[in-house]
VMD Tcl script that builds the backbone (N, CA, C; Angstrom):
set m [mol new atoms 216]
animate dup $m
set s [atomselect $m all]
$s set {name element resname resid chain x y z} {
  {N N MET 1 A 12.762 31.754 -3.531}
  {CA C MET 1 A 13.872 31.039 -4.124}
  {C C MET 1 A 14.473 30.021 -3.150}
  {N N LYS 2 A 14.340 30.278 -1.867}
  {CA C LYS 2 A 14.913 29.346 -0.906}
  {C C LYS 2 A 14.208 27.990 -0.960}
  {N N SER 3 A 12.901 28.002 -1.210}
  {CA C SER 3 A 12.174 26.731 -1.272}
  {C C SER 3 A 12.632 25.911 -2.483}
  {N N LEU 4 A 12.940 26.571 -3.607}
  {CA C LEU 4 A 13.447 25.865 -4.786}
  {C C LEU 4 A 14.794 25.214 -4.478}
  {N N PHE 5 A 15.629 25.908 -3.706}
  {CA C PHE 5 A 16.930 25.360 -3.312}
  {C C PHE 5 A 16.749 24.115 -2.447}
  {N N VAL 6 A 15.814 24.161 -1.503}
  {CA C VAL 6 A 15.573 23.028 -0.597}
  {C C VAL 6 A 14.996 21.844 -1.364}
  {N N ILE 7 A 14.044 22.104 -2.271}
  {CA C ILE 7 A 13.473 21.033 -3.079}
  {C C ILE 7 A 14.539 20.415 -3.976}
  {N N GLY 8 A 15.394 21.261 -4.564}
  {CA C GLY 8 A 16.491 20.764 -5.400}
  {C C GLY 8 A 17.450 19.889 -4.619}
  {N N LEU 9 A 17.752 20.284 -3.397}
  {CA C LEU 9 A 18.634 19.486 -2.555}
  {C C LEU 9 A 18.004 18.132 -2.248}
  {N N ALA 10 A 16.704 18.119 -1.963}
  {CA C ALA 10 A 16.014 16.864 -1.677}
  {C C ALA 10 A 16.000 15.947 -2.905}
  {N N VAL 11 A 15.731 16.504 -4.086}
  {CA C VAL 11 A 15.712 15.701 -5.311}
  {C C VAL 11 A 17.105 15.162 -5.620}
  {N N LEU 12 A 18.128 15.964 -5.395}
  {CA C LEU 12 A 19.507 15.523 -5.614}
  {C C LEU 12 A 19.876 14.368 -4.689}
  {N N ILE 13 A 19.510 14.478 -3.422}
  {CA C ILE 13 A 19.812 13.409 -2.462}
  {C C ILE 13 A 19.045 12.141 -2.811}
  {N N LEU 14 A 17.770 12.270 -3.193}
  {CA C LEU 14 A 16.991 11.099 -3.596}
  {C C LEU 14 A 17.565 10.453 -4.859}
  {N N GLY 15 A 18.038 11.260 -5.800}
  {CA C GLY 15 A 18.648 10.729 -7.018}
  {C C GLY 15 A 19.916 9.958 -6.719}
  {N N LEU 16 A 20.749 10.496 -5.835}
  {CA C LEU 16 A 21.983 9.785 -5.465}
  {C C LEU 16 A 21.665 8.505 -4.693}
  {N N GLY 17 A 20.689 8.571 -3.810}
  {CA C GLY 17 A 20.310 7.387 -3.044}
  {C C GLY 17 A 19.711 6.294 -3.904}
  {N N SER 18 A 18.995 6.688 -4.956}
  {CA C SER 18 A 18.350 5.686 -5.809}
  {C C SER 18 A 19.360 4.885 -6.624}
  {N N LEU 19 A 20.581 5.376 -6.725}
  {CA C LEU 19 A 21.619 4.611 -7.419}
  {C C LEU 19 A 22.081 3.401 -6.612}
  {N N PHE 20 A 22.004 3.501 -5.294}
  {CA C PHE 20 A 22.598 2.482 -4.436}
  {C C PHE 20 A 21.600 1.660 -3.632}
  {N N VAL 21 A 20.430 2.208 -3.321}
  {CA C VAL 21 A 19.486 1.543 -2.432}
  {C C VAL 21 A 18.376 0.883 -3.249}
  {N N PRO 22 A 18.235 -0.433 -3.157}
  {CA C PRO 22 A 17.137 -1.099 -3.876}
  {C C PRO 22 A 15.802 -0.874 -3.167}
  {N N ILE 23 A 14.733 -0.907 -3.938}
  {CA C ILE 23 A 13.391 -0.729 -3.407}
  {C C ILE 23 A 12.751 -2.104 -3.247}
  {N N PRO 24 A 12.366 -2.489 -2.023}
  {CA C PRO 24 A 11.745 -3.808 -1.841}
  {C C PRO 24 A 10.330 -3.826 -2.419}
  {N N HIS 25 A 10.004 -4.950 -3.011}
  {CA C HIS 25 A 8.692 -5.128 -3.643}
  {C C HIS 25 A 8.190 -6.520 -3.295}
  {N N ARG 26 A 7.005 -6.589 -2.690}
  {CA C ARG 26 A 6.431 -7.879 -2.299}
  {C C ARG 26 A 5.190 -8.174 -3.122}
  {N N GLU 27 A 5.045 -9.431 -3.474}
  {CA C GLU 27 A 3.863 -9.889 -4.196}
  {C C GLU 27 A 3.294 -11.103 -3.482}
  {N N ARG 28 A 1.981 -11.177 -3.440}
  {CA C ARG 28 A 1.321 -12.337 -2.831}
  {C C ARG 28 A 0.577 -13.070 -3.938}
  {N N HIS 29 A 0.908 -14.333 -4.090}
  {CA C HIS 29 A 0.256 -15.203 -5.061}
  {C C HIS 29 A -0.479 -16.281 -4.270}
  {N N GLY 30 A -1.703 -16.521 -4.624}
  {CA C GLY 30 A -2.395 -17.562 -3.881}
  {C C GLY 30 A -3.808 -17.792 -4.334}
  {N N LEU 31 A -4.429 -18.653 -3.582}
  {CA C LEU 31 A -5.785 -19.082 -3.854}
  {C C LEU 31 A -6.579 -18.934 -2.568}
  {N N ARG 32 A -7.765 -18.347 -2.681}
  {CA C ARG 32 A -8.602 -18.173 -1.502}
  {C C ARG 32 A -9.982 -18.738 -1.796}
  {N N ILE 33 A -10.375 -19.672 -0.958}
  {CA C ILE 33 A -11.694 -20.291 -1.093}
  {C C ILE 33 A -12.376 -20.177 0.264}
  {N N GLY 34 A -13.376 -19.342 0.330}
  {CA C GLY 34 A -14.076 -19.162 1.597}
  {C C GLY 34 A -13.150 -18.576 2.646}
  {N N ASP 35 A -13.066 -19.271 3.803}
  {CA C ASP 35 A -12.186 -18.814 4.872}
  {C C ASP 35 A -10.775 -19.360 4.736}
  {N N ALA 36 A -10.579 -20.329 3.875}
  {CA C ALA 36 A -9.261 -20.953 3.714}
  {C C ALA 36 A -8.477 -20.237 2.610}
  {N N SER 37 A -7.193 -20.103 2.835}
  {CA C SER 37 A -6.346 -19.513 1.804}
  {C C SER 37 A -5.019 -20.262 1.759}
  {N N LEU 38 A -4.504 -20.355 0.567}
  {CA C LEU 38 A -3.231 -21.017 0.327}
  {C C LEU 38 A -2.437 -20.094 -0.577}
  {N N GLY 39 A -1.240 -19.739 -0.144}
  {CA C GLY 39 A -0.498 -18.791 -0.961}
  {C C GLY 39 A 0.962 -18.718 -0.593}
  {N N ILE 40 A 1.656 -17.909 -1.357}
  {CA C ILE 40 A 3.073 -17.689 -1.147}
  {C C ILE 40 A 3.355 -16.205 -1.380}
  {N N THR 41 A 4.262 -15.667 -0.606}
  {CA C THR 41 A 4.668 -14.281 -0.756}
  {C C THR 41 A 6.096 -14.248 -1.273}
  {N N THR 42 A 6.305 -13.525 -2.345}
  {CA C THR 42 A 7.649 -13.380 -2.901}
  {C C THR 42 A 8.114 -11.948 -2.716}
  {N N GLN 43 A 9.415 -11.795 -2.540}
  {CA C GLN 43 A 9.994 -10.464 -2.355}
  {C C GLN 43 A 11.099 -10.262 -3.372}
  {N N HIS 44 A 11.063 -9.114 -4.026}
  {CA C HIS 44 A 12.083 -8.750 -4.998}
  {C C HIS 44 A 12.667 -7.399 -4.593}
  {N N ASP 45 A 13.951 -7.242 -4.775}
  {CA C ASP 45 A 14.599 -5.948 -4.574}
  {C C ASP 45 A 14.919 -5.383 -5.942}
  {N N GLU 46 A 14.241 -4.297 -6.282}
  {CA C GLU 46 A 14.408 -3.699 -7.601}
  {C C GLU 46 A 15.091 -2.349 -7.460}
  {N N LYS 47 A 16.007 -2.065 -8.371}
  {CA C LYS 47 A 16.661 -0.755 -8.394}
  {C C LYS 47 A 15.989 0.125 -9.434}
  {N N VAL 48 A 16.063 1.414 -9.196}
  {CA C VAL 48 A 15.543 2.383 -10.158}
  {C C VAL 48 A 16.494 2.389 -11.357}
  {N N PRO 49 A 15.969 2.479 -12.575}
  {CA C PRO 49 A 16.857 2.525 -13.740}
  {C C PRO 49 A 17.849 3.691 -13.643}
  {N N PRO 50 A 19.092 3.481 -14.072}
  {CA C PRO 50 A 20.109 4.539 -13.958}
  {C C PRO 50 A 19.735 5.825 -14.692}
  {N N VAL 51 A 18.958 5.720 -15.762}
  {CA C VAL 51 A 18.551 6.924 -16.499}
  {C C VAL 51 A 17.666 7.806 -15.613}
  {N N VAL 52 A 16.768 7.196 -14.864}
  {CA C VAL 52 A 15.884 7.950 -13.976}
  {C C VAL 52 A 16.700 8.609 -12.860}
  {N N SER 53 A 17.670 7.873 -12.316}
  {CA C SER 53 A 18.534 8.439 -11.276}
  {C C SER 53 A 19.324 9.622 -11.818}
  {N N ALA 54 A 19.855 9.483 -13.032}
  {CA C ALA 54 A 20.625 10.569 -13.637}
  {C C ALA 54 A 19.749 11.800 -13.871}
  {N N LEU 55 A 18.513 11.592 -14.322}
  {CA C LEU 55 A 17.604 12.719 -14.524}
  {C C LEU 55 A 17.271 13.412 -13.205}
  {N N MET 56 A 17.101 12.627 -12.141}
  {CA C MET 56 A 16.832 13.229 -10.827}
  {C C MET 56 A 18.023 14.042 -10.347}
  {N N ILE 57 A 19.238 13.533 -10.562}
  {CA C ILE 57 A 20.438 14.248 -10.146}
  {C C ILE 57 A 20.574 15.551 -10.939}
  {N N LEU 58 A 20.356 15.485 -12.256}
  {CA C LEU 58 A 20.451 16.691 -13.081}
  {C C LEU 58 A 19.375 17.712 -12.710}
  {N N ALA 59 A 18.155 17.246 -12.483}
  {CA C ALA 59 A 17.074 18.155 -12.107}
  {C C ALA 59 A 17.353 18.795 -10.744}
  {N N GLY 60 A 17.840 18.003 -9.798}
  {CA C GLY 60 A 18.180 18.546 -8.481}
  {C C GLY 60 A 19.294 19.565 -8.558}
  {N N GLY 61 A 20.310 19.270 -9.370}
  {CA C GLY 61 A 21.399 20.237 -9.550}
  {C C GLY 61 A 20.923 21.525 -10.204}
  {N N GLY 62 A 20.041 21.390 -11.179}
  {CA C GLY 62 A 19.487 22.581 -11.822}
  {C C GLY 62 A 18.672 23.429 -10.858}
  {N N MET 63 A 17.889 22.776 -10.005}
  {CA C MET 63 A 17.110 23.524 -9.018}
  {C C MET 63 A 18.011 24.177 -7.983}
  {N N LEU 64 A 19.116 23.500 -7.625}
  {CA C LEU 64 A 20.065 24.111 -6.693}
  {C C LEU 64 A 20.654 25.380 -7.282}
  {N N ILE 65 A 21.016 25.328 -8.556}
  {CA C ILE 65 A 21.605 26.497 -9.206}
  {C C ILE 65 A 20.574 27.604 -9.351}
  {N N ALA 66 A 19.356 27.259 -9.754}
  {CA C ALA 66 A 18.319 28.265 -9.946}
  {C C ALA 66 A 17.846 28.875 -8.627}
  {N N GLY 67 A 17.896 28.116 -7.551}
  {CA C GLY 67 A 17.384 28.597 -6.282}
  {C C GLY 67 A 18.436 29.102 -5.316}
  {N N ARG 68 A 19.692 29.156 -5.749}
  {CA C ARG 68 A 20.734 29.614 -4.818}
  {C C ARG 68 A 20.544 31.087 -4.487}
  {N N PRO 69 A 20.946 31.462 -3.281}
  {CA C PRO 69 A 20.817 32.882 -2.886}
  {C C PRO 69 A 21.740 33.747 -3.749}
  {N N ARG 70 A 21.225 34.865 -4.181}
  {CA C ARG 70 A 22.003 35.766 -5.028}
  {C C ARG 70 A 22.700 36.812 -4.172}
  {N N LYS 71 A 23.948 37.083 -4.498}
  {CA C LYS 71 A 24.705 38.139 -3.826}
  {C C LYS 71 A 24.572 39.415 -4.639}
  {N N THR 72 A 24.009 40.443 -4.014}
  {CA C THR 72 A 23.845 41.714 -4.738}
  {C C THR 72 A 24.542 42.831 -4.051}
}
mol reanalyze $m
mol bondsrecalc $m
mol representation Tube
mol addrep $m
């Protein structure tokens, strides 16, 4: 059960982080002929959709509850 708690904590932290931190994405567009190449690299910062972040937070919270140590 302790491993479920740790995994839940990690998923919860990743879900909260995905709300605020954009993920960088680079694309290379160009033309290559033989040894010569001509191109441009573009960079976009994309955020994870809020629905996915919310699902990660809920799943992490559920795993935290399911994996918490029981007092007997």
